[in-house]
N, C-alpha and C positions, 0 to 999 in steps of 0.2 A: 632178262639179265643174266650173263653167265657168274661174273662177278657182281655180289649188290654192292651198291655205293654206299658209304659213308655221308649221310645226307643232313646239310642242316637246313631246319625250316625257319624261315628268317621273315623280318616284318616288322611293322610298327605294333605297339600294344594294340589288341584288340581285332587283328587281321584273322585269328582262329589258329594259331601257332600251337595252341595246348589241345586244342579240337583236332587239327588236320594232321600233327604230327603222328598218333598213335595210330589213328585211320590209316596213314599211307606206311608208316611200320608193318601193319598186320597184312596190307594189301600186297607188300613186296616181300614179308617173309623175315622181318629182321627186328630186334628189340629196338624200343622207343626209351629214351631219358628226357625228362622234363628238365629244359634248360632252367628253369627260376629255382629247382633243388639244387644246382650251382652257387648260389648266390651268398656269398656270407651273411650274417646277421645284420651287419651294419648297413649292408647295401638295401636289404629288406627295410630296415627301419628308415631309413632316409626317402625311400620311395614312397612306403607308406606315409610319411608326413608331408609328402608332395612335394618333393625336393630332386631335382635331376641328379643322377648319377654323374659324376667326371670321366673323364678318360681314364684316369687312376682308379677310381674306386673300381670301372668294370674290367681290371688286368688280372685279379687274381680269379674271378668268376671266367673269362674268357680261357685262362690257363686251363681251367679245371673241365671245361668243356673240350677244348684242343687236346687234352690228356685220353678224356674219355672217347673222343672220335680216334684217336690214334691207336689205342686199343682195341678197336673195332675195323682198322685196315686189315682187308684181304675178308674181312666176314659179315659185313654190311651193318647199317643201323640208320635210326633217325634221333636225332636230339634238336630241340626248339631253343632258338638263340634269335635275339633280335637282330644282331649282326648288321646294326645300322648303317657303319661306317665301313669304306673300304679299308683301313686302318684295322679294324676288329675282324674283318674277312682275312686278311692277310696273316695276322696271329694266328688264328684259327688254321689256314690252311699252312703256315710253319710247322705247326705240332704235327698235324695232320694232313700232307702234301695234296691227297687223292678226295678230299671232303668237295662236295657238291652243293650248291645252294637252290632252294624253292624259295624264290622271295613270292610272300603272300601278299598283294598288292590290290588295293580296292579304291573307292571314291572316300573322302573325310568324312562328307555326311554318314555315310552306310556304316563306317568302321567306331564312329561316335556313338551311335545308335546302340552297336551290338554291345559296344563298351558298358554304355548305361545300364543295360539288362544284366551286366555280369553281377554274380553274388561272390562276395568272400575274396576278391583279387585284391593284392595289394597296391595294383598300379591305378591311380586314380584317373578320371577322364581329365582333370586339369593338365595334367603331363602330356596329353596326346598331341599339342601343337609344338610341344619340345621334341616329340619323336619325328615328326614330320619333318620339322627344321633340320633337325642330325642326319634324317636318311639320304644315303648317297647310293641310289639304286644300283645293281649289276651291270658292270662295266663288260663289253665285247671281249676283254682277256680273261673274264672269269667265269670259271665251271658252274653254269647252274641255268635256271630257267626263272620265270616271273611268270604267276598264275593269278590270273584274275578269282578274288575273294567273293564273287556275287554266286547266287544260288547257295543250294545244298551243302552242307559238309561233304557229302558222299560225290557229288558232282565237283567239288573243288579236289577232292582225294584223287579222281579218275582221271582229271585233266592234269595232276602233277604227276600221276604215276606215267602217264603216256608223254608226257613230256621228257621226263627224266630216261624212259627206253629210247629217246633219239640221241643221247648222251654216250660219249665214248666212252669204253671200259674204264675203271677207277685207276688211277695209278698208283702202284703197292709200295 
């Protein structure tokens, strides 16, 4: 890639956004930002209590991620963000028009198994159903790729990096 993309690693909880994001950033030589760090404390408290966030709850979080992505335009970067709905991705694109999405996707049973083995994460497995119910996969007119989460983190990262190489140069 001549100009690095600003990549949003998206998907439901447990797909490996926090694992794959830094690996992908290292592979393409750009900084990584953890999307969970952009959540206001009120959002973390709701999710920790097992309460799904509303669209309104997500707006300041999406705006903060969008501002970070905008600041990385022309420089490249990787940020994790569930970006489950088209409207969320549209909001991110409004802030940073050149962002591309890597949708980490996989079988629900595999994702639930991975979630059940995580330590110290505020998102309980009980919210996985609401995540899948909310998910709107990338549409044909959205810049991005879907990457299956089966295999090792290194295999997933390799597939994601190769898929990104096939995307057009980012919008400046």
